[in-house]
N, C-alpha and C positions, 0 to 999 in steps of 0.2 A: 720546480723552477722552469719557467718558459725558456725554450731554446730560441735564440734570436737569429733571424735571417733577413738580409736585405734583398729585395726582389731583383731578379734579372729581368729587365724590361725591354720592350720595344713599343714604339708608339704607332697608332693607326690614324688614318684619316677619320675624322668624326663621322659616325654613321648618320644617315638621314633620319631625322626624327620629325614626327608631327607634334608641334607644340600648341597647346591650348591655354590661352590666358584665362585665368579665373580669379575674379576679384570680388570681395565683399561689397555689396551695393553701397554707394555713397562714400566709400573710403578710398584713399589713395595709398594705403599701406595694407598689404595682405601677404602672408607667408604660408605656404603649404609645406608641411613637415614630415608627414608619414602617410603611407598608402598600404591597404591590405589587398588580398587577392580578389576582392569584389569591387575594387576601385573606390572603396570608401576612404575618405581622406581626413587627416587631422591637421589642424592649423590654428592660426589666430590672426586677428586684425587689430588695428588701432595702435599706432606706434607709441602714443603718449600713455595710454592706459590699456594694456594688452587684454583682449577679449577672445577667449577660446571658442572654437567651433569644430563640428564635424561637417563634412561636405559630401553630398551625393551628387555626382555629376548629372546634368551639366551645371546646375547652379542652385541646388537646394542646400542652404546652410542651416544648421541647427546649432544654436548657441549652447556652449558648454563652459560654465565657469564654476570653479570650486565655491561652494556656499560661503557667503560673507567674505570672500576674498577681495583684495584690492585689484589684483590682476591675475590672469591665468593664460598659460600657453598649453594647448593640447598638442603633444608632439608625436605620439605613437598610437596606432590602432591595430588590433589583431582581428582575425577572421570572424570571431563571434561578436565583434563590436566593442570589446573592452578597450578602454583608452588609458593612456598614461601621459604624464606631463608634470608641470610644476605650477605653483601659485605663490603669491606674496600676500601675507596676512596684514592685518591692520597695524601690527607692530613693525612692519617692514621686513619680516623674516621669510625666507624662501624655503618652501617645503615641496617634496615630491608628492604625487598622488596617483592613485588608480581609481577608475570609475567603471564599475560593472553593473549594468542595468540601472543606471542612475543612482547607484549607491557609491558615494565617494569615500575614499579612505586615504588619510594622510600617511605617507611613508617617509620617515626621517631616519637617516643613518645614525647609529649611536655615536656619542661623543663628537657631534658635529654641530655647527651653527648654520649650515646651509646645505640643502639637498636638492638635486634636480634628477628626475627620471626622464630619459631621452629616447627610449626605445622599448618595445615589447614583442615577445614572440607568442606562439600559440601554446606554450607550456608553462604559463604563469611565471615567467621570468622577465625582469626589466633590466636594462642597461642604464647606468647613470654615473653620477659622481657626487662627492660631498667635500666639504671644506670646513675648517675650523674658523675661517674668516667669515664674519656675518655678511660681507658683501660678495663672497664667493670668488674674489679675484685672484687669490693666491692659495697655496696649499691644497689645490684640487687633487682628489684621488679617485681614480676610476674603480667602479664596482659592478657586480651583478647582484641583483636582489631576487630572492626566491619567495614567492607569495606563500608557498605551502608551509614553510617553517619560519618565515620572517628573517632568514639569514641574509647577510651581506658578505659577499666574497670579493675582497679587494684584489685587483689584478697585479701580478708581478710584471713590471715593466722596466725598461732601462732607466737609469737615473734621469730625473726630469724635475722641472719646477712646477708643472701642472699636467694633469692627465684627465681625460674624460672617456668613458665608454658610452657610445652613442647609439648602438644598435646591436641586437642579438637575434640570430635566426633559430629555426626549430632544431638544428643540430648542435645548438649551444655555442656556435662560433660567434665571436664578439669582434666588432670593429670600433674604432675610435681614433684618438690621437693622444700623443704626449709631446710636451715641449721641452727639448733638451736645454734651451735657453729661453729668455724672455721674448726673443724675436724670431725663433725658429720653431717649426712644428713638423712632426712626422706622423703620418697616419699609421694604423696598424690593423692587422688581422690576427686574432688569437684563436687558433684551431687545434684542439687536442693537445694543448700544452705547448704548441709550436707557435712562436711569434714571428710574423712576417711584417717587416717595416715597409711602409708605402710612401714613396716620394715621387711626385710627378717629375718627369725629366726636366732638368733646368730650374726646378723650384727648390726653395729652402723652407717653404711653408705650405704643407699639405695636410688636410684634415679629412678623414673618412667619416661619413655620417649615416650611411645606410648599407645593409647587406641582405641579400635574399638567400634562399636555401641552396642555391648553386654557388654561393660565395661570390656572386657578382656584387661589386661594391661601387658606391657613388659617394661624391663629396665635393670638395672645392680646393683649389690651390691658387697661390699668387705667383704671377710671372715675375721676370726680372725688373719690370717697370712698376710693380706693385698692384697690377690689375688682377681682379678676382675672376676665376673661371670655374665652371662646373666640370666634373670629370666622371668617367666610369673606368672601372678596372675589372678585367676578366682574364684570369689565368696568365698574368704577366703582361697583358696588353693595356696600356693607358690610352684613353680617348678623351679629348676635350669635348664637353657638351655646353655650348653657349647658345642662348636664345638670340636669334638674329636681331640686330639693332640694339641689343642691351649694352649698357656700360659696365655691368657686372652680372654674373650668374652664379647661383649656388644650387646644387642638386642635393636634396636632403634625404630622400627616401626612394626605395625601389621595392617592387613586389616580385612574385615568382613568375610573372609574365613579362618582366623587364619594363613595365610601365614605371615612370619616375615622376617625382614631384619636387618642387623647390620654389625658388623665387628669383626675380631679376629686377634690376633698376633700369627704367627706360630713360630716353633722352631728356624727358621733363623732370627727372628726379623722383618719379613715383616708384614705389616698390610693389610689384605685381606678382601674384601667385601664378605658377605654371605647372601644367601636367604634360608629360611627354611620352610618346609611344614610338619605339624604334621601327623603322620600315626596312632598312637594309644597311649593311656595312660593307666597306671596301678596304682591304688591307693595302696599305701603302708600301709595305716592305716585301710583298709577295706579288710580283707582277704577272706571274703565270697562273695563279689560282685566285680568282676574285670570288669572294664569299658574298652571296646575296641571301638575306634572311627576311622573310615576311612574317609578321606576327599577327595572327587573327584571333587568337584566344583572348577572351575577356577584353574585347576592343573597347576603347574609350567611347563613351556616348555622351 
């Protein structure tokens, strides 16, 4: 059984990021959801009928849709280019999938009516959730899927109405969120059987979406006014990550060079994909030791 711990936190001034808007040509709706160490990106566009893609920066999109599906979201991508996500079939049922070398495989959790895969590591494991509800709105249960034996390991989490596993790193650490009530949400990190609850200070609705091998975590939270912000979490430090001028920001993925992906809504109401690279950070709580960190490895191009 997982040991539960609530994080002891302090906040930091948001680090300076370089943000790059990346949008599918001709569309006003693009979401970037996963990024590997070669800055290859998974995502989708078209709000009405989701169409999956992979992206090579700066703007080379490759369409990726599960064969004969109605809609597809590509959510995760590992370093060899294997992708994962979910699709809706002609009967309206949602299935998870993996795609290796353009060979698609459906992944459905047993005794479920709804499955989504939301993250993938470099050891053939996926994070996701399933539900007995065909719409997937209730009875969500977080799991880790193992490609080698086809097993589903459901996570032991505090009592909740819904839970999702959203990302898994190469050390098998899992992040996601669980909802104690229908209107509150706690992020989590499950590492070596130890559960750490993540809640951005002042928020009652925090969700973790991505984790790298250093257990740097990204996600989104709602403030007291109901506004949605992106965030990062590193060893007890919470930092807001908002795209300048955005009315809302979600950070969905992070790689081992701390490059992040996500999406934001602009002043015109368009949903735009975003890639971010950190340049430096400054601790607000330690005025005697300013930390400056420049990242040059695997720079965004």
